[in-house]
Backbone as JSON Lines, residues from 0, in Angstrom:
{"i":0,"aa":"M","n":[80.05,-43.06,233.55],"ca":[79.93,-41.9,232.7],"c":[78.87,-42.21,231.63]}
{"i":1,"aa":"S","n":[77.98,-41.3,231.43],"ca":[76.91,-41.54,230.46],"c":[77.45,-41.48,229.03]}
{"i":2,"aa":"Q","n":[76.7,-42.12,228.14],"ca":[77.08,-42.15,226.71],"c":[77.16,-40.73,226.15]}
{"i":3,"aa":"R","n":[76.19,-39.89,226.53],"ca":[76.14,-38.51,226.03],"c":[77.38,-37.73,226.48]}
{"i":4,"aa":"L","n":[77.79,-37.88,227.73],"ca":[78.96,-37.19,228.27],"c":[80.23,-37.66,227.58]}
{"i":5,"aa":"R","n":[80.36,-38.99,227.35],"ca":[81.54,-39.51,226.64],"c":[81.6,-38.96,225.22]}
{"i":6,"aa":"S","n":[80.48,-38.91,224.53],"ca":[80.44,-38.38,223.16],"c":[80.83,-36.92,223.13]}
{"i":7,"aa":"S","n":[80.3,-36.17,224.11],"ca":[80.62,-34.74,224.19],"c":[82.1,-34.53,224.46]}
{"i":8,"aa":"S","n":[82.67,-35.3,225.38],"ca":[84.11,-35.2,225.7],"c":[84.95,-35.58,224.5]}
{"i":9,"aa":"A","n":[84.57,-36.65,223.82],"ca":[85.32,-37.08,222.63],"c":[85.26,-36.02,221.54]}
{"i":10,"aa":"A","n":[84.1,-35.43,221.35],"ca":[83.96,-34.37,220.33],"c":[84.83,-33.17,220.68]}
{"i":11,"aa":"T","n":[84.85,-32.8,221.95],"ca":[85.67,-31.66,222.38],"c":[87.15,-31.96,222.17]}
{"i":12,"aa":"I","n":[87.58,-33.14,222.55],"ca":[88.99,-33.53,222.36],"c":[89.34,-33.55,220.88]}
{"i":13,"aa":"F","n":[88.45,-34.11,220.07],"ca":[88.68,-34.17,218.63],"c":[88.77,-32.76,218.04]}
{"i":14,"aa":"Q","n":[87.86,-31.86,218.45],"ca":[87.88,-30.48,217.96],"c":[89.18,-29.79,218.35]}
{"i":15,"aa":"R","n":[89.62,-29.97,219.58],"ca":[90.87,-29.36,220.03],"c":[92.07,-29.91,219.27]}
{"i":16,"aa":"L","n":[92.06,-31.23,218.99],"ca":[93.13,-31.84,218.23],"c":[93.18,-31.28,216.81]}
{"i":17,"aa":"L","n":[92.02,-31.16,216.17],"ca":[91.97,-30.58,214.82],"c":[92.46,-29.13,214.83]}
{"i":18,"aa":"T","n":[92.03,-28.37,215.83],"ca":[92.47,-26.98,215.96],"c":[93.98,-26.91,216.11]}
{"i":19,"aa":"F","n":[94.53,-27.74,216.98],"ca":[95.97,-27.78,217.2],"c":[96.71,-28.11,215.91]}
{"i":20,"aa":"L","n":[96.25,-29.14,215.2],"ca":[96.9,-29.53,213.94],"c":[96.82,-28.41,212.9]}
{"i":21,"aa":"F","n":[95.68,-27.75,212.82],"ca":[95.54,-26.65,211.87],"c":[96.52,-25.52,212.2]}
{"i":22,"aa":"V","n":[96.6,-25.17,213.47],"ca":[97.51,-24.1,213.88],"c":[98.95,-24.48,213.57]}
{"i":23,"aa":"I","n":[99.35,-25.71,213.85],"ca":[100.71,-26.17,213.56],"c":[100.98,-26.1,212.06]}
{"i":24,"aa":"L","n":[100.05,-26.59,211.26],"ca":[100.22,-26.55,209.8],"c":[100.28,-25.13,209.29]}
{"i":25,"aa":"C","n":[99.42,-24.27,209.81],"ca":[99.38,-22.89,209.33],"c":[100.59,-22.08,209.76]}
{"i":26,"aa":"Q","n":[101.24,-22.48,210.84],"ca":[102.43,-21.75,211.24],"c":[103.51,-21.89,210.18]}
{"i":27,"aa":"G","n":[103.5,-22.99,209.45],"ca":[104.4,-23.13,208.31],"c":[104.06,-22.13,207.23]}
{"i":28,"aa":"C","n":[102.76,-21.82,207.1],"ca":[102.33,-20.81,206.11],"c":[102.87,-19.44,206.48]}
{"i":29,"aa":"A","n":[103.04,-19.2,207.78],"ca":[103.47,-17.89,208.24],"c":[104.86,-17.55,207.73]}
{"i":30,"aa":"S","n":[105.65,-18.55,207.42],"ca":[107.01,-18.27,206.97],"c":[107.1,-18.19,205.45]}
{"i":31,"aa":"N","n":[105.98,-18.43,204.75],"ca":[105.99,-18.37,203.29],"c":[106.34,-16.97,202.81]}
{"i":32,"aa":"D","n":[106.7,-16.89,201.56],"ca":[107.03,-15.63,200.93],"c":[105.87,-14.66,201.04]}
{"i":33,"aa":"L","n":[106.15,-13.48,201.53],"ca":[105.12,-12.46,201.7],"c":[105.24,-11.34,200.68]}
{"i":34,"aa":"A","n":[105.94,-11.58,199.59],"ca":[106.14,-10.54,198.58],"c":[104.81,-10.0,198.04]}
{"i":35,"aa":"F","n":[103.78,-10.85,198.0],"ca":[102.49,-10.41,197.47],"c":[101.86,-9.31,198.33]}
{"i":36,"aa":"L","n":[102.29,-9.17,199.57],"ca":[101.76,-8.11,200.43],"c":[102.36,-6.75,200.12]}
{"i":37,"aa":"K","n":[103.54,-6.75,199.5],"ca":[104.22,-5.49,199.2],"c":[103.42,-4.73,198.13]}
{"i":38,"aa":"P","n":[103.1,-3.47,198.4],"ca":[102.3,-2.71,197.43],"c":[103.0,-2.59,196.08]}
{"i":39,"aa":"T","n":[102.24,-2.89,195.03],"ca":[102.77,-2.78,193.67],"c":[101.98,-1.76,192.85]}
{"i":40,"aa":"H","n":[100.79,-1.42,193.32],"ca":[99.93,-0.48,192.61],"c":[99.2,0.38,193.64]}
{"i":41,"aa":"T","n":[98.61,1.49,193.18],"ca":[97.94,2.39,194.1],"c":[96.54,2.72,193.62]}
{"i":42,"aa":"L","n":[95.58,2.49,194.5],"ca":[94.2,2.89,194.25],"c":[93.99,4.31,194.74]}
{"i":43,"aa":"L","n":[93.07,5.01,194.09],"ca":[92.7,6.36,194.51],"c":[91.23,6.37,194.9]}
{"i":44,"aa":"T","n":[90.93,7.03,196.01],"ca":[89.54,7.19,196.43],"c":[88.93,8.34,195.63]}
{"i":45,"aa":"P","n":[87.61,8.52,195.7],"ca":[86.99,9.66,195.0],"c":[87.57,11.01,195.42]}
{"i":46,"aa":"K","n":[88.05,11.11,196.66],"ca":[88.66,12.37,197.13],"c":[90.13,12.48,196.79]}
{"i":47,"aa":"G","n":[90.71,11.44,196.16],"ca":[92.11,11.47,195.77],"c":[93.07,10.88,196.78]}
{"i":48,"aa":"D","n":[92.57,10.34,197.88],"ca":[93.45,9.68,198.84],"c":[94.01,8.4,198.22]}
{"i":49,"aa":"Q","n":[95.26,8.09,198.53],"ca":[95.92,6.93,197.95],"c":[95.86,5.72,198.88]}
{"i":50,"aa":"I","n":[95.66,4.55,198.27],"ca":[95.72,3.28,199.0],"c":[96.69,2.38,198.26]}
{"i":51,"aa":"P","n":[97.94,2.29,198.73],"ca":[98.88,1.34,198.11],"c":[98.4,-0.08,198.4]}
{"i":52,"aa":"V","n":[98.38,-0.94,197.36],"ca":[97.88,-2.3,197.55],"c":[98.84,-3.35,197.06]}
{"i":53,"aa":"G","n":[98.88,-4.45,197.8],"ca":[99.47,-5.68,197.33],"c":[98.34,-6.52,196.77]}
{"i":54,"aa":"W","n":[98.69,-7.58,196.05],"ca":[97.69,-8.41,195.39],"c":[97.71,-9.83,195.92]}
{"i":55,"aa":"A","n":[96.55,-10.38,196.24],"ca":[96.4,-11.8,196.53],"c":[95.73,-12.41,195.3]}
{"i":56,"aa":"V","n":[96.52,-13.12,194.5],"ca":[96.04,-13.64,193.22],"c":[95.96,-15.17,193.25]}
{"i":57,"aa":"S","n":[97.03,-15.82,193.65],"ca":[97.06,-17.28,193.64],"c":[96.2,-17.82,194.79]}
{"i":58,"aa":"R","n":[95.86,-19.08,194.69],"ca":[95.07,-19.73,195.74],"c":[95.8,-19.63,197.07]}
{"i":59,"aa":"E","n":[97.11,-19.85,197.07],"ca":[97.88,-19.79,198.31],"c":[97.92,-18.37,198.89]}
{"i":60,"aa":"E","n":[98.08,-17.38,198.03],"ca":[98.08,-15.98,198.51],"c":[96.73,-15.62,199.12]}
{"i":61,"aa":"K","n":[95.65,-16.06,198.48],"ca":[94.31,-15.78,199.02],"c":[94.11,-16.51,200.34]}
{"i":62,"aa":"R","n":[94.57,-17.73,200.43],"ca":[94.43,-18.49,201.66],"c":[95.23,-17.82,202.78]}
{"i":63,"aa":"R","n":[96.41,-17.35,202.47],"ca":[97.3,-16.73,203.46],"c":[96.81,-15.35,203.86]}
{"i":64,"aa":"G","n":[96.45,-14.52,202.86],"ca":[95.95,-13.18,203.15],"c":[96.78,-12.48,204.2]}
{"i":65,"aa":"L","n":[96.13,-11.93,205.19],"ca":[96.81,-11.22,206.28],"c":[96.97,-12.09,207.53]}
{"i":66,"aa":"S","n":[96.75,-13.39,207.37],"ca":[96.89,-14.31,208.5],"c":[98.31,-14.26,209.06]}
{"i":67,"aa":"F","n":[98.39,-14.36,210.37],"ca":[99.65,-14.44,211.12],"c":[100.44,-13.13,211.16]}
{"i":68,"aa":"L","n":[99.9,-12.06,210.58],"ca":[100.59,-10.77,210.67],"c":[100.13,-10.03,211.92]}
{"i":69,"aa":"K","n":[101.08,-9.44,212.6],"ca":[100.74,-8.55,213.71],"c":[100.43,-7.18,213.13]}
{"i":70,"aa":"A","n":[99.69,-6.37,213.85],"ca":[99.29,-5.04,213.36],"c":[100.5,-4.21,212.92]}
{"i":71,"aa":"E","n":[101.6,-4.31,213.66],"ca":[102.79,-3.52,213.32],"c":[103.49,-4.02,212.05]}
{"i":72,"aa":"Q","n":[103.12,-5.19,211.55],"ca":[103.73,-5.73,210.33],"c":[102.98,-5.31,209.06]}
{"i":73,"aa":"F","n":[101.8,-4.7,209.22],"ca":[101.02,-4.29,208.06],"c":[100.67,-2.82,208.22]}
{"i":74,"aa":"P","n":[101.31,-1.96,207.41],"ca":[101.07,-0.52,207.54],"c":[99.59,-0.15,207.44]}
{"i":75,"aa":"S","n":[99.16,0.72,208.32],"ca":[97.73,1.05,208.41],"c":[97.2,1.78,207.18]}
{"i":76,"aa":"H","n":[98.07,2.35,206.36],"ca":[97.61,3.07,205.16],"c":[97.5,2.14,203.94]}
{"i":77,"aa":"Q","n":[97.97,0.93,204.08],"ca":[98.07,-0.02,202.97],"c":[96.85,-0.93,202.91]}
{"i":78,"aa":"G","n":[96.66,-1.6,201.76],"ca":[95.58,-2.57,201.61],"c":[96.07,-3.82,200.92]}
{"i":79,"aa":"L","n":[95.26,-4.87,201.0],"ca":[95.51,-6.1,200.26],"c":[94.28,-6.34,199.4]}
{"i":80,"aa":"L","n":[94.5,-6.45,198.08],"ca":[93.41,-6.62,197.12],"c":[93.38,-8.06,196.64]}
{"i":81,"aa":"F","n":[92.24,-8.71,196.83],"ca":[92.04,-10.1,196.4],"c":[91.42,-10.08,195.01]}
{"i":82,"aa":"Y","n":[92.05,-10.78,194.08],"ca":[91.61,-10.85,192.69],"c":[90.83,-12.14,192.44]}
{"i":83,"aa":"Y","n":[89.69,-12.0,191.77],"ca":[88.9,-13.16,191.33],"c":[88.56,-12.99,189.86]}
{"i":84,"aa":"N","n":[88.46,-14.12,189.15],"ca":[88.16,-14.08,187.72],"c":[86.72,-13.68,187.42]}
{"i":85,"aa":"T","n":[85.83,-13.88,188.38],"ca":[84.41,-13.67,188.12],"c":[83.77,-12.75,189.15]}
{"i":86,"aa":"F","n":[82.69,-12.14,188.74],"ca":[81.86,-11.3,189.59],"c":[80.77,-12.2,190.16]}
{"i":87,"aa":"Q","n":[80.79,-12.42,191.47],"ca":[79.79,-13.3,192.08],"c":[79.67,-13.01,193.57]}
{"i":88,"aa":"L","n":[78.75,-13.73,194.23],"ca":[78.57,-13.59,195.67],"c":[79.76,-14.21,196.4]}
{"i":89,"aa":"R","n":[80.29,-13.48,197.39],"ca":[81.4,-13.98,198.18],"c":[81.23,-13.52,199.63]}
{"i":90,"aa":"A","n":[81.77,-14.31,200.53],"ca":[81.86,-13.95,201.95],"c":[83.31,-14.14,202.37]}
{"i":91,"aa":"F","n":[83.74,-13.4,203.37],"ca":[85.11,-13.49,203.86],"c":[85.07,-13.73,205.35]}
{"i":92,"aa":"W","n":[86.13,-14.36,205.84],"ca":[86.34,-14.44,207.27],"c":[87.82,-14.28,207.53]}
{"i":93,"aa":"T","n":[88.15,-13.97,208.76],"ca":[89.5,-13.49,209.08],"c":[90.28,-14.51,209.89]}
{"i":94,"aa":"A","n":[90.6,-15.63,209.27],"ca":[91.31,-16.7,209.97],"c":[92.71,-16.28,210.39]}
{"i":95,"aa":"E","n":[93.03,-16.57,211.63],"ca":[94.37,-16.34,212.18],"c":[94.88,-14.9,211.98]}
{"i":96,"aa":"T","n":[93.97,-13.95,212.11],"ca":[94.39,-12.55,212.04],"c":[94.59,-12.02,213.45]}
{"i":97,"aa":"Y","n":[95.41,-11.0,213.55],"ca":[95.75,-10.44,214.86],"c":[95.27,-9.01,215.02]}
{"i":98,"aa":"F","n":[94.53,-8.52,214.02],"ca":[93.95,-7.18,214.11],"c":[92.66,-7.17,213.31]}
{"i":99,"aa":"N","n":[91.75,-6.29,213.7],"ca":[90.47,-6.2,213.01],"c":[90.64,-5.57,211.63]}
{"i":100,"aa":"L","n":[89.69,-5.87,210.75],"ca":[89.78,-5.42,209.36],"c":[88.51,-4.71,208.91]}
{"i":101,"aa":"D","n":[88.68,-3.82,207.94],"ca":[87.58,-3.32,207.13],"c":[87.67,-4.1,205.83]}
{"i":102,"aa":"I","n":[86.57,-4.67,205.39],"ca":[86.56,-5.48,204.18],"c":[85.62,-4.81,203.18]}
{"i":103,"aa":"I","n":[86.19,-4.42,202.04],"ca":[85.46,-3.67,201.02],"c":[85.29,-4.55,199.79]}
{"i":104,"aa":"F","n":[84.07,-4.7,199.35],"ca":[83.74,-5.52,198.19],"c":[83.59,-4.6,196.98]}
{"i":105,"aa":"L","n":[84.24,-4.97,195.86],"ca":[84.28,-4.13,194.67],"c":[83.81,-4.91,193.45]}
{"i":106,"aa":"D","n":[83.16,-4.21,192.52],"ca":[82.75,-4.87,191.28],"c":[83.87,-4.79,190.24]}
{"i":107,"aa":"D","n":[83.57,-5.16,188.99],"ca":[84.56,-5.17,187.91],"c":[85.17,-3.79,187.65]}
{"i":108,"aa":"S","n":[84.41,-2.72,187.95],"ca":[84.87,-1.35,187.7],"c":[85.39,-0.68,188.97]}
{"i":109,"aa":"Y","n":[85.62,-1.47,190.02],"ca":[86.13,-0.97,191.29],"c":[85.14,-0.04,192.0]}
{"i":110,"aa":"V","n":[83.86,-0.28,191.74],"ca":[82.81,0.42,192.49],"c":[82.53,-0.39,193.75]}
{"i":111,"aa":"V","n":[82.45,0.31,194.87],"ca":[82.21,-0.34,196.16],"c":[80.78,-0.87,196.19]}
{"i":112,"aa":"T","n":[80.64,-2.19,196.34],"ca":[79.31,-2.81,196.41],"c":[78.87,-3.04,197.86]}
{"i":113,"aa":"A","n":[79.84,-3.16,198.77],"ca":[79.53,-3.34,200.19],"c":[80.79,-3.06,201.0]}
{"i":114,"aa":"I","n":[80.57,-2.64,202.24],"ca":[81.68,-2.43,203.18],"c":[81.28,-3.07,204.5]}
{"i":115,"aa":"E","n":[82.15,-3.88,205.03],"ca":[81.96,-4.41,206.39],"c":[83.12,-3.87,207.22]}
{"i":116,"aa":"R","n":[82.77,-3.01,208.16],"ca":[83.78,-2.34,208.96],"c":[84.04,-3.08,210.27]}
{"i":117,"aa":"N","n":[85.3,-3.02,210.68],"ca":[85.74,-3.55,211.98],"c":[85.36,-5.02,212.16]}
{"i":118,"aa":"V","n":[85.65,-5.83,211.15],"ca":[85.41,-7.28,211.25],"c":[86.43,-7.82,212.26]}
{"i":119,"aa":"P","n":[85.96,-8.48,213.31],"ca":[86.87,-8.92,214.38],"c":[87.91,-9.92,213.91]}
{"i":120,"aa":"N","n":[89.09,-9.8,214.5],"ca":[90.14,-10.78,214.22],"c":[89.74,-12.1,214.85]}
{"i":121,"aa":"Y","n":[90.34,-13.17,214.34],"ca":[90.0,-14.5,214.84],"c":[91.21,-15.4,214.78]}
{"i":122,"aa":"R","n":[91.51,-16.04,215.9],"ca":[92.6,-17.01,215.96],"c":[92.02,-18.34,216.4]}
{"i":123,"aa":"Y","n":[92.41,-19.41,215.74],"ca":[91.92,-20.74,216.09],"c":[92.25,-21.11,217.52]}
{"i":124,"aa":"S","n":[93.35,-20.56,218.02],"ca":[93.75,-20.89,219.38],"c":[92.83,-20.24,220.42]}
{"i":125,"aa":"E","n":[91.98,-19.31,219.98],"ca":[91.02,-18.66,220.86],"c":[89.62,-18.86,220.27]}
{"i":126,"aa":"P","n":[89.0,-20.0,220.56],"ca":[87.7,-20.3,219.95],"c":[86.69,-19.18,220.16]}
{"i":127,"aa":"A","n":[85.99,-18.86,219.11],"ca":[84.96,-17.84,219.16],"c":[83.68,-18.43,218.59]}
{"i":128,"aa":"E","n":[82.59,-18.04,219.14],"ca":[81.29,-18.49,218.63],"c":[80.46,-17.26,218.36]}
{"i":129,"aa":"P","n":[79.98,-17.04,217.22],"ca":[80.38,-17.72,215.99],"c":[81.67,-17.11,215.45]}
{"i":130,"aa":"R","n":[82.29,-17.78,214.49],"ca":[83.5,-17.24,213.87],"c":[83.13,-15.96,213.12]}
{"i":131,"aa":"P","n":[83.94,-14.91,213.28],"ca":[83.64,-13.67,212.56],"c":[83.75,-13.89,211.05]}
{"i":132,"aa":"R","n":[82.73,-13.49,210.33],"ca":[82.76,-13.56,208.86],"c":[81.8,-12.51,208.34]}
{"i":133,"aa":"T","n":[82.03,-12.15,207.1],"ca":[81.16,-11.15,206.48],"c":[79.9,-11.82,205.94]}
{"i":134,"aa":"G","n":[78.95,-10.98,205.55],"ca":[77.8,-11.48,204.83],"c":[78.2,-11.77,203.39]}
{"i":135,"aa":"L","n":[77.28,-12.28,202.61],"ca":[77.51,-12.53,201.18],"c":[77.31,-11.23,200.41]}
{"i":136,"aa":"H","n":[78.28,-10.91,199.56],"ca":[78.19,-9.68,198.76],"c":[78.67,-9.96,197.34]}
{"i":137,"aa":"L","n":[78.02,-9.33,196.37],"ca":[78.48,-9.44,194.99],"c":[79.78,-8.66,194.82]}
{"i":138,"aa":"C","n":[80.76,-9.3,194.2],"ca":[82.03,-8.61,193.99],"c":[82.9,-9.38,193.0]}
{"i":139,"aa":"R","n":[83.92,-8.7,192.54],"ca":[84.99,-9.34,191.76],"c":[86.31,-9.2,192.49]}
{"i":140,"aa":"F","n":[86.44,-8.11,193.24],"ca":[87.65,-7.84,194.02],"c":[87.23,-7.6,195.47]}
{"i":141,"aa":"I","n":[88.12,-7.93,196.39],"ca":[87.9,-7.65,197.8],"c":[89.14,-6.96,198.34]}
{"i":142,"aa":"L","n":[88.92,-5.83,198.98],"ca":[90.0,-5.03,199.53],"c":[89.96,-5.12,201.05]}
{"i":143,"aa":"E","n":[91.07,-5.56,201.64],"ca":[91.18,-5.59,203.09],"c":[92.04,-4.42,203.55]}
{"i":144,"aa":"L","n":[91.52,-3.71,204.54],"ca":[92.22,-2.58,205.15],"c":[92.22,-2.78,206.66]}
{"i":145,"aa":"V","n":[93.16,-2.15,207.34],"ca":[93.15,-2.15,208.79],"c":[91.86,-1.47,209.24]}
{"i":146,"aa":"A","n":[91.21,-2.04,210.26],"ca":[89.94,-1.5,210.75],"c":[90.05,-0.01,211.03]}
{"i":147,"aa":"G","n":[89.06,0.73,210.58],"ca":[89.01,2.18,210.76],"c":[89.49,2.95,209.55]}
{"i":148,"aa":"R","n":[90.29,2.31,208.7],"ca":[90.84,3.01,207.53],"c":[89.75,3.41,206.53]}
{"i":149,"aa":"S","n":[88.76,2.55,206.3],"ca":[87.71,2.91,205.32],"c":[86.92,4.12,205.8]}
{"i":150,"aa":"K","n":[86.76,4.25,207.11],"ca":[86.06,5.42,207.66],"c":[86.94,6.68,207.52]}
{"i":151,"aa":"E","n":[88.25,6.53,207.79],"ca":[89.18,7.66,207.61],"c":[89.14,8.17,206.18]}
{"i":152,"aa":"L","n":[89.03,7.23,205.23],"ca":[89.0,7.59,203.8],"c":[87.6,7.99,203.35]}
{"i":153,"aa":"N","n":[86.63,7.89,204.25],"ca":[85.23,8.22,203.96],"c":[84.68,7.39,202.8]}
{"i":154,"aa":"L","n":[85.08,6.11,202.74],"ca":[84.58,5.23,201.67],"c":[83.12,4.89,201.93]}
{"i":155,"aa":"Q","n":[82.32,4.93,200.86],"ca":[80.9,4.63,200.93],"c":[80.53,3.67,199.81]}
{"i":156,"aa":"V","n":[79.46,2.91,200.01],"ca":[78.92,2.07,198.95],"c":[78.57,2.98,197.78]}
{"i":157,"aa":"G","n":[78.96,2.57,196.58],"ca":[78.73,3.37,195.37],"c":[79.95,4.17,194.94]}
{"i":158,"aa":"D","n":[80.93,4.36,195.84],"ca":[82.16,5.07,195.46],"c":[82.91,4.23,194.43]}
{"i":159,"aa":"R","n":[83.54,4.93,193.49],"ca":[84.37,4.25,192.49],"c":[85.82,4.56,192.78]}
{"i":160,"aa":"L","n":[86.6,3.5,192.99],"ca":[88.04,3.66,193.17],"c":[88.68,3.6,191.79]}
{"i":161,"aa":"R","n":[89.81,4.24,191.63],"ca":[90.52,4.19,190.35],"c":[92.0,4.0,190.62]}
{"i":162,"aa":"W","n":[92.74,3.72,189.56],"ca":[94.17,3.44,189.67],"c":[94.99,4.66,189.29]}
{"i":163,"aa":"T","n":[96.16,4.8,189.91],"ca":[97.05,5.9,189.53],"c":[97.59,5.69,188.12]}
{"i":164,"aa":"V","n":[97.83,4.43,187.73],"ca":[98.33,4.12,186.38],"c":[97.46,2.99,185.82]}
{"i":165,"aa":"P","n":[96.3,3.33,185.23],"ca":[95.36,2.29,184.77],"c":[95.95,1.32,183.74]}
{"i":166,"aa":"E","n":[96.87,1.79,182.9],"ca":[97.45,0.92,181.87],"c":[98.2,-0.26,182.49]}
{"i":167,"aa":"E","n":[98.88,-0.01,183.6],"ca":[99.6,-1.09,184.28],"c":[98.63,-2.15,184.8]}
{"i":168,"aa":"I","n":[97.49,-1.72,185.28],"ca":[96.5,-2.66,185.82],"c":[95.93,-3.53,184.71]}
{"i":169,"aa":"E","n":[95.64,-2.93,183.56],"ca":[95.14,-3.72,182.43],"c":[96.12,-4.82,182.05]}
{"i":170,"aa":"T","n":[97.4,-4.48,181.98],"ca":[98.44,-5.45,181.65],"c":[98.53,-6.52,182.73]}
{"i":171,"aa":"F","n":[98.52,-6.08,183.98],"ca":[98.6,-7.01,185.11],"c":[97.42,-7.98,185.1]}
{"i":172,"aa":"L","n":[96.2,-7.47,184.98],"ca":[95.01,-8.33,185.02],"c":[94.96,-9.27,183.83]}
{"i":173,"aa":"L","n":[95.42,-8.83,182.69],"ca":[95.47,-9.71,181.53],"c":[96.4,-10.89,181.81]}
{"i":174,"aa":"S","n":[97.53,-10.61,182.42],"ca":[98.49,-11.68,182.7],"c":[97.98,-12.64,183.77]}
{"i":175,"aa":"V","n":[97.31,-12.13,184.82],"ca":[96.84,-13.04,185.87],"c":[95.57,-13.78,185.46]}
{"i":176,"aa":"S","n":[94.82,-13.24,184.53],"ca":[93.6,-13.93,184.09],"c":[93.94,-15.19,183.3]}
{"i":177,"aa":"Q","n":[95.2,-15.33,182.91],"ca":[95.64,-16.52,182.2],"c":[96.11,-17.58,183.19]}
{"i":178,"aa":"H","n":[95.57,-17.53,184.41],"ca":[95.71,-18.54,185.45],"c":[97.07,-18.66,186.11]}
{"i":179,"aa":"S","n":[97.9,-17.66,185.97],"ca":[99.14,-17.72,186.73],"c":[99.61,-16.31,187.01]}
{"i":180,"aa":"R","n":[100.23,-16.16,188.15],"ca":[100.8,-14.86,188.48],"c":[102.03,-14.7,187.6]}
{"i":181,"aa":"P","n":[102.16,-13.58,186.92],"ca":[103.34,-13.39,186.07],"c":[104.59,-13.28,186.94]}
{"i":182,"aa":"T","n":[105.71,-13.65,186.35],"ca":[106.95,-13.54,187.09],"c":[107.38,-12.08,187.19]}
{"i":183,"aa":"T","n":[107.02,-11.3,186.19],"ca":[107.27,-9.86,186.27],"c":[106.03,-9.15,185.75]}
{"i":184,"aa":"W","n":[105.76,-8.01,186.31],"ca":[104.64,-7.18,185.87],"c":[104.98,-5.76,186.26]}
{"i":185,"aa":"P","n":[104.36,-4.78,185.66],"ca":[104.69,-3.39,185.99],"c":[104.56,-3.14,187.48]}
{"i":186,"aa":"G","n":[105.59,-2.63,188.07],"ca":[105.57,-2.31,189.48],"c":[105.88,-3.48,190.39]}
{"i":187,"aa":"A","n":[106.26,-4.62,189.82],"ca":[106.54,-5.8,190.65],"c":[107.74,-5.55,191.55]}
{"i":188,"aa":"P","n":[107.67,-6.1,192.79],"ca":[108.83,-5.95,193.68],"c":[110.02,-6.73,193.11]}
{"i":189,"aa":"D","n":[111.21,-6.23,193.35],"ca":[112.41,-6.92,192.86],"c":[112.62,-8.24,193.52]}
């Protein structure tokens, strides 16, 4: 067996082993508390359509996102909003997702800065080349929706989303900007 073939085989085996270990470790994540997915606040589109959202605030919530959820476990009218302390360039990818997503990038005022529609789902157990990921976009918040929902809502770059109860959001963001998810906040699940 040539040196090149042995190296290639070893690399393939090593990659498969790492993939297997990652999947095993992440399956433990699948059983973690999913309370952050439960909608606590509602965004409104320019036309007045409602998007109930859960919040991904902590590092673990952001890492978990919608991973390991089947399509039937995440209502198609709902969204998951990722909170960041700063407005900067970000890219997203859909690790261990089981359904395609629309990924909406928002600035500090909830103005849509970019939309990537129908981002393919990706599972480590099914290697894909290249891994689906978004481009880099300026944002402070990222909203994930089930693929097709942003088109149903007719969301466009430049649209400004707003909150049904803005005062609750100000209180919520003030509490999370102090580096920890509050134990209680307006609209928190019991």
